[in-house]
N, C-alpha and C positions, 0 to 999 in steps of 0.2 A: 404615509397615508395618501398623499397626492398621487404617488406611483400606483397605489392600489385602485384609486378612482379611475385612473387612465386604463389600467389593465383589466379591471373587472366590471366596471359599470358601462351601460350603453352610452353611445355618443348622443348628443341632442338630435342628430339626424335619424337615429334608430327608434325614437319614441313615436307613439301614435300621433295622429293629427290633433292639433289643439282646437278646442271648441269655443266658439263665441256665439253671438247672436246678431241679427240684422239691426241696423240703426233704427231706433224707434219702434222695434217690434221684438221684445224678448222671447217670443214664442217661436220665432224662425231661427233654427240652429244653422250656424255657418261654420264650416270646418276649414282649417288651413293645414296642409301637409308641411312637414319640416323640410322644405326644398327651396332652393333659390329660384326655381322656375315658377313658383306660386306667387300670387300677389303679396306685396309687402304687408306684414302685420307684426307689431312689436308691443311690448308692455314696459312702461316706465316704472321701475321698482325702487328707485332711490334718487333723491335730489341732494346735492352737496354744493358748497360754496368754495370755489378755487380762488386763491389770492391774486392770480393773474387773469384767468379766463372768465371769472365770475361764476355764473350758474352752470354746474355740470349735471346733466340728467343721465343717470345710468339706465340703460335700456337692454332688455333681452329681445333679440330678433327671433321670432318663431317661424316666419316664412318669408320668402322673397328676398329682395336686396334693394338697397337705396344708396345713391352716391352722396357725397358731401355737396352742399348747396342745393339739394333737391327740396321740393315742397312736399310735406306730408300732412295728413289730416288727423287731428285729434278728435276721434269719434266720441270720446267721453264728454267733451265740452262743446263739440260742434264747431271747432275753430281750425283754420289752416295755420301751419307753422312752417318756417323754413330752417333747415339745418345749416348751421354755419360750418363747423368742423366736426370731424369724427376722430375719436381716439379709442385705442385699446389700452386699458390701464394695466400696468404691471407694478404692484405695490403703489408707490407714490409717483411713478413715472408715467408720462403720457406718450404713447407711441401713435403718431398720426397715421391714418389710413384713408384711402380714397373712397372706399365702399364698405357698407355694412351688409353682411350676408347672414342667412339663416343659420341658427345654431350657435351664435356667438353673442357675447355681451360687449357693449360699447358705451362710451361716454359721449353724449351729443352736446355740442355747444350751440347756443343761439336760440334755444326753445324758450319762449317767454312765459307762456301760461300753462305749461305742463306741470302737473303735480304727481306725486306718487300714486300709482294705480291707474293712470290714464292709458288708453290705447292709442297707438299711432299706427296709421294704415295708409294704403294707397288711396288717394282721393277718388279714384274710379272704381275701386273694389273695397267698399267700406265694411267694417266689422267692428264689433265691440267685444273685447275679450273679458273674461271674468276679472273683476276688479278686486282690490284688497279691502277688507273691512278692519277698522281700527277702533279700539275701545275708547269710550269717553273718559276724560280726565277724572280722577277721583280725589284730587287734592288741589287746593288753590292757595296762592300766597300773593300778597300785595308787594309790588316792587316799585322803587323809585331811584333815580340817579342820586349819588351823593352830592353832586354839584349841578346847578342849573345848566351849565355849559355842556353837560353830558346828556341832556334830554334827547337831542336829536340822535346822538350815537346809540343811546339805549333803544330808541324806536327802530333804528336800522338793524341793530343786533337781534331784537325780538322778531322782526320781519324775516330776517335770514334764517333764524333758527326754526321758525314756524314753517317755512318752506321745506326745510330738511326733515322735520320730525312731525308726522301727522298726529301723534299723540300729545303734542304740545299745543296748547291753545292760549289765546290772549283775549281779554275783553276789558272794557272800561266800566267800572262801577259808577253808574249815573249818580247815585246818592252821595258818594264820597269823592268822586273825581279821580280815584286811584286806578292805576293800571294793575290788573290782576292776571297772573299767569297760572295755568293749570297743567298738571302732568299726572303721571301714574304712580307717584310716590315721592317721599322726601328725598331719596337718593337721586331720582330722576331730575328733580328741580335743582338740587345742589349741583349736579353736573352741568346743567344748563347755565346756571349763574356763574359757575367757574369758567365755562367757555366764553361767556360774555366778557369776563375780566381778562382772560388769556388771549383770546382771538380778536376781540373788538375793543380792548383797552377801556372797558366801561366798569367803573366801580359803582355798585348798587347797594342800597339798603333793602333788605328783604324782611317782610313781616312774618308773624307766626303762621304756620300752616293751618289752613282751614279745610275741613272735610267737605267734599262736594255732595251734600245731601240732595235728595230729590223728593218730590211729593207725588202721590198717586191717589186713586179712588178705589174703594173696595166694593161698591155696589152700584147698580144701574139706576139712573134717573131718567124716567120716560116721559115724553111729551111735555116738556117744560116750555113755556111761552115767554117771549120778551118783546116789548115794543119800545123802540127808540124814537122819541118824538120831541122835536124842538122847533119852536116858532119864534123868531126874533125880528119880524118884519121882512117883507119880501119872501123869497123862496126859503122854506125851512128845511128840516131834516126829518125823514120818516123811513122806518124800516121795521117790519114785524117778522120774527122768525119763531119757528117751533122746532125743537131739537130733542134728541135723546143722547145721553152720554153713558158709557159703560166701560168697565175695565177691559183693556185690550189684551187678548191672549194670542200671541203670535210666536210661531216657531222660528221665524226669521229674526226675532228680536226687535221688531218695529216699536218705535216709541210713540207713534201717533198715526191715526188713520181717520180720514174724512170720507164720508159716504153721502152722496147726493141721492135722496129718496123722494125728492119733490116730483109730483105729477101734475099735469095740467097747466104748467107754466105760471103758477101762482107767484113764484119768485122768478123774476126775469133771469135768463141764463147769464147775462153779463154781470149780475150781482153775486152769483154763487161763489166764485173765487174770493170775493171780498169777505164773505162770511167765514170761509176757510182761513183766510189770512188773519181775520180778527180773533178767531179761536186760537190759532198758533201764537199770535202776539201775546194774548193773555196767559198762555201756558208758560211764558218765560218767568212769571212770578206767581207762585202758588199762594193759597189763602192761609196756610198755617204759619209759615215763617218766611215766605217770599222765595223759597227754593223752586227751581224749574219743575213743572209738572210733566210726567211721563206716563206711558201706558194707558192712553185714553183713546177710545173709539168714539168719534162724534158723527152723528147722523142727522142731516138736515131733512126734516119731515114735511114742513109746510111753512107758509109765511104769506106776506102781502107787501105790495109796493104802492107808492103814490105816483101818479103820472108826473107831477111837478117836483115834489119835495124829496123823492127818493134819489139816492146817489150811492156810489161805491163806498164813500166814507161812512154814510149812514149805516149801511149793512156791515161794514167792518166793525164799527162801534157796537152794533147789536150782537155780532158774533163774539166780541170780546166780553161784553157784559153778561151774556147768557152763560158763557163758560164759567165765570166766577160765581154766578148764582147757583149753577148746577153743582159745582164741586163742593160747595158748602153743604149741600143736601146728600152728597154721595159718599159720606163717611171717609173723608180724606185722612191719609196717614203719611208719616215720614218714612223714607227709605234711606238706608245707609250702605256704603260700599263695603263688601265683605272680601277679605283677602285670603287667598290660599297660602298658608304658611308652612314651611318645612324647616324643622330644627334638627341639626345633627349634634348630639351631645354624648359624652361618656356616660356609661350606665349609672355611675355613682350619683349623677345629678338629675336623673330621670324624674324623681319625685318633685324636686323643686321646680323643674321646667314645666311639668304638667300642671302643678298647682298654680304657677304663674299664668299659664295660658287660660286655665279655668277662671281665674280672677279677672281676666280681661274679657269676659263673656265669650270665650272661645269654645269651640266644639272639636274635640279630638276625633279624627276619622280613622287613623291607623298608626300602629307602632311596629317598626320592622328592625331587624338586625342588619347592619352593614359591617364593613371591615373595621372592627375595633370601636364602633359607635352604635348608638341607637338612633333611628330616624323617626321623628314624630311629625305626622302630617295633620294639620288642623285648619279650620276656618275661623278667622278672628275679624271682628269689625275694625276697619281702618282707624277709627277714632281712638281705639284702645292700644294702637301700636306705636304711638308717638313715644320716643325715648326707650324703645324696647331693646335696642342694641346695647345700651349701657346697663340696663337691668339684667339682660342675659349674661353679659360679661361678668358682672359682679356675682351672680348666682352660680356660675360655673368656673370661676377663676380664669376666665378668658379662653376656656377650652371648647366652647360650643360655638357653632356658626348657624346662621339662619338665612333663608331667602323667602321672598314673598312676591306674589303677583295678584292682580285683580281677578276676582272670581265672578262675583255677581252682586246685585243689589238685593237687600232683604229689608223687611219691615222692622223699624226700630221699636223695641219694647215700650209700652205706654209710659212707664215712669221715666225712662230715659228721654223719650220724645218730649215730655212736658218740660224737662230741664232745658233741652235744646231750644225749644220754642221760646221759653222765657228769656234765655240768654240772647237769642237773636233779636227779640223784640225790645231788649234792654229793660226788662221788668225786674 
C-alpha cells in the first residue's frame, strides 16, 4: 500500500497552496505555496510524551523552512516559541535533522505551550491555518488514586494525557471534591486509565460512568430586566441589565453567542464584558439538574450604572442572575448524547439485535448486506449503551461485533428526563 502511495498519489509539493487567514482578521485570506522559498508555516497535529525527550510536537510543514534552534510564532495563541531539536520519526526511532522543510512531517522538541491544532509560522510573516475541531466529551467518570502517595503521580499522568488527547478533559467537582475525567466513551476512558497504570505506574479507582447531559432552552425570552443592588455601608454594588435570550441556531455548531445591542452608552463599555462573563459563568450549571447550558444566544439590550456603586463584579453578578431567571421562563429541556452505532451480525440473529436496539430507545437507519453478515446502522442514546458489549455477545453467541461514535445531542423524552432530574437531585 505504501508503494502505491508513493507511485500514484501527488507529493505534498504538488498540491495547491494552503489557505489561512491573517492574525486577528479571519476575513483576510492568506495563501502559502508548498515551497521552501515561501515564509514558514506549519500545523501541529499531534502531541506525545517521550520517555527521554519529554514533549514531542508532531508538525506538518506546509511552506518554507526552519532550522533547529530557531524562534517561531504560535499565531493561534499569540506566543513565541523556540525549537530545541528537530526529528524525522521512523516508527519509534528518532532521526535528527538540522532543518525542517516544506512537504515533510517532523517532531519538534522544546515547544512549551503548543497544543494540537496550533499554527506555527514565521514571526515576520504571520498566518493562522485552519485549526482542528474536537467533539466535547460525552461520558464522565470520577477517578482517584488507590493510595495517597499516588496523588501527585495521578495529577501528572492526567496532565500529560490531556496534552496528548484533545477529546480527553479533566475537571474538579466542586461539590464532592472529586477529580472527574471525560472522554468519548467507555472504551476511550478504559484505555486512558490503562495507560496511566502502564506508562505512569499509577493505580486508580474509577467510578461508574456518568453521561454528560446538557441543558438548553426551547423558546425566546425577550426584554427581561434584572437589578443587582446591595448596600452595606460605604460604596455598594449596583448594576441594571435588560436582556433577551433565545435558542441559538448555528451551522458552525456554536454553543453560545453574546450580542451587544446597547445604544447610547447606558451601560458603560468597560462593564459589557463583565455581563458576558457572568452569563457564561452561570451557564456552567443549568436550572434543571445542574448540567451545563448550551445553545443560547444572549443579547444585551439596555441597562444602567451608578457613578459610585457600579463595578465589573456587580455587572458580572447581574449577568449571572438574569441568565438563571430567564432560563426558567424559556422552557428548559435536557439534552443527551446520541451515538451512531454500527452492528455486524449473522443474519440468524438479526431479529434479536434489532429488537434489542429498539428496546434501548434506538432508531434504525439502515440495514445492508456485507460479506456473510448483515450491517445494521442506528442512532442510540449513550445512556442506553452501557453493558451493550456483553448483551450483544450473549444474544449472538459472540458472533456479532459493533462500533459506535458520537453523533449529536438530542432532547431527552420528558418521562426519561424526569427520572434523570430526580436522580441527580437525590429525590
